[in-house]
C-alpha positions as CSV (number, residue, x, y, z in Angstrom):
1,M,12.8,1.6,-15.1
2,N,10.0,0.6,-13.0
3,K,8.6,-1.3,-15.8
4,L,11.5,-4.0,-15.8
5,P,10.7,-5.7,-12.4
6,I,14.0,-7.0,-12.9
7,V,15.7,-3.6,-13.2
8,R,12.4,-2.3,-10.6
9,S,13.9,-4.8,-8.8
10,L,17.7,-4.3,-8.8
11,A,17.6,-0.8,-8.7
12,G,15.0,-1.0,-5.2
13,R,18.2,-1.6,-3.5
14,T,20.0,1.8,-4.1
15,R,19.5,5.1,-3.0
16,L,17.5,5.3,-6.3
17,K,14.8,4.0,-4.9
18,T,13.4,7.0,-3.9
19,L,13.0,7.8,-7.4
20,L,11.1,4.9,-8.0
21,Q,8.9,5.8,-5.5
22,L,8.2,9.0,-6.9
23,D,7.7,7.3,-9.9
24,S,4.9,5.8,-8.8
25,L,3.9,8.3,-7.9
26,H,3.5,10.4,-10.8
27,A,1.9,6.7,-12.6
28,T,-0.3,7.4,-9.8
29,F,-1.8,11.1,-10.3
30,L,-1.7,9.5,-14.1
31,K,-3.4,7.3,-13.5
32,M,-6.3,8.6,-11.0
33,N,-6.6,11.4,-14.5
34,A,-6.9,9.4,-16.9
35,S,-9.4,7.5,-15.5
36,G,-13.4,8.4,-16.6
37,T,-13.7,8.6,-12.8
38,I,-14.1,11.6,-11.0
39,F,-12.3,11.8,-7.8
40,I,-12.9,14.4,-4.6
41,A,-10.2,15.2,-2.3
42,A,-12.0,15.2,1.9
43,L,-9.7,16.6,3.0
44,N,-10.1,17.3,6.9
45,G,-7.1,19.0,8.1
46,S,-3.7,20.3,6.8
47,A,-2.6,19.0,2.9
48,L,1.2,20.2,3.7
49,A,4.6,18.5,0.8
50,F,2.3,15.2,-1.3
51,G,-0.8,16.4,0.3
52,A,-1.0,19.7,-1.4
53,E,0.0,17.3,-4.6
54,F,-2.0,14.5,-4.2
55,A,-5.4,16.7,-2.9
56,W,-4.7,18.5,-7.0
57,A,-4.9,15.4,-8.5
58,C,-8.2,15.2,-7.1
59,D,-10.8,16.7,-9.7
60,L,-12.3,18.2,-7.3
61,R,-11.0,19.5,-3.5
62,I,-13.3,20.0,0.4
63,M,-11.3,21.7,2.7
64,A,-12.2,21.5,6.1
65,D,-12.6,24.8,8.0
66,G,-9.9,26.1,10.7
67,N,-6.5,26.2,12.0
68,F,-5.1,24.0,9.1
69,L,-3.4,24.4,6.0
70,I,-2.4,23.6,2.0
71,G,0.4,23.3,0.0
72,M,4.1,22.7,-0.4
73,T,6.1,22.6,1.7
74,A,9.2,21.2,-0.3
75,V,11.2,24.8,-0.5
76,L,12.0,24.6,3.5
77,L,13.6,21.3,2.9
78,A,15.7,22.7,0.2
79,L,14.3,20.3,-2.0
80,T,12.9,20.4,-5.7
81,P,8.7,19.6,-5.6
82,D,8.8,17.2,-6.8
83,G,5.6,15.3,-7.1
84,G,3.2,16.6,-10.1
85,G,2.3,20.0,-7.7
86,S,3.6,22.5,-8.8
87,Q,2.6,22.0,-12.8
88,R,-1.4,21.0,-11.3
89,L,-1.2,24.0,-9.1
90,T,-1.4,26.5,-11.4
91,R,-3.8,25.3,-13.6
92,L,-6.0,26.3,-10.2
93,I,-4.7,29.4,-9.7
94,D,-3.3,32.0,-11.1
95,P,0.2,31.0,-12.9
96,Q,2.4,34.3,-10.8
97,Q,0.2,33.8,-7.5
98,S,1.2,30.0,-7.9
99,L,5.4,30.8,-8.8
100,T,5.5,32.8,-5.1
101,A,4.1,30.4,-3.2
102,I,5.9,27.6,-4.1
103,L,9.6,29.2,-4.1
104,E,8.5,31.4,-0.9
105,C,7.0,27.7,0.6
106,R,3.8,30.0,1.3
107,L,1.1,27.6,2.9
108,F,-2.9,28.8,2.4
109,T,-5.7,28.9,5.5
110,P,-8.6,27.0,3.7
111,A,-9.7,30.9,3.6
112,E,-7.2,32.2,1.5
113,A,-6.9,28.6,-0.6
114,L,-11.1,29.1,-2.2
115,A,-10.2,32.5,-2.7
116,L,-7.5,32.2,-4.7
117,G,-9.5,28.2,-6.2
118,A,-6.4,25.8,-4.7
119,V,-10.5,24.2,-3.0
120,D,-13.9,24.2,-3.9
121,E,-15.0,24.1,-0.6
122,V,-14.5,25.2,2.7
123,V,-16.7,23.5,4.9
124,P,-16.5,22.9,9.0
125,Q,-14.1,20.5,10.1
126,T,-17.0,17.5,11.0
127,S,-18.8,17.8,7.2
128,V,-16.2,16.9,5.4
129,V,-16.1,14.1,4.1
130,A,-20.3,13.7,4.5
131,R,-20.4,16.6,1.8
132,A,-17.8,15.4,0.1
133,I,-20.0,12.2,-0.1
134,E,-22.6,14.9,-0.9
135,R,-21.2,16.0,-4.1
136,A,-20.0,12.1,-5.1
137,E,-24.0,11.0,-5.4
138,Y,-24.9,14.7,-7.2
139,L,-22.3,14.1,-9.2
140,S,-23.1,10.9,-9.7
141,L,-27.3,11.2,-10.3
142,R,-26.5,12.7,-13.7
143,S,-25.6,10.9,-16.4
144,K,-22.2,9.2,-17.8
145,K,-22.3,10.8,-21.3
146,S,-22.9,13.7,-20.1
147,R,-20.5,14.1,-17.4
148,G,-17.9,11.9,-19.5
149,Y,-16.6,9.8,-16.4
150,Q,-17.1,6.7,-15.1
151,A,-17.4,7.2,-11.8
152,I,-17.3,9.3,-8.8
153,G,-14.1,8.7,-6.1
154,V,-14.1,10.6,-3.0
155,L,-10.5,10.3,-1.5
156,C,-9.7,10.7,2.6
157,Q,-7.2,12.9,4.2
158,L,-6.6,12.5,7.5
159,A,-5.2,15.7,9.6
160,D,-1.7,16.1,9.6
161,T,-2.3,16.9,13.5
């Protein structure tokens, strides 16, 4: 529906609007993955629901240490996880642990997420963006052919609190 402007316009005025937005979200994540750019998520706080799904769509995730959580909360609201995070999380951590986390709506502390592989680094909150930029600069020093990517991007998510 999103590919046909007239249908998208008409459907956008109905309850289908949410499905169109979800389809756009999927398309954005797929474009990120196919773009040839390395995306680094700088998680400067909790990443819940779509925040977690967005982080897991990135290539690298750097999370702030502290009283923060990362995970999908859809099940708490009796919703199906629908942003692709359940598939992406399963690629990052053990499939059985991923299934349990999704079904039980288990949220991970920064230390747990690091131990499981759901994030790549945990740093002090004051250093998250600086560390993400440092990683981006380091990766950008490699030739494009050796890294297989065209560019490096740092995406930041501010605390949900």
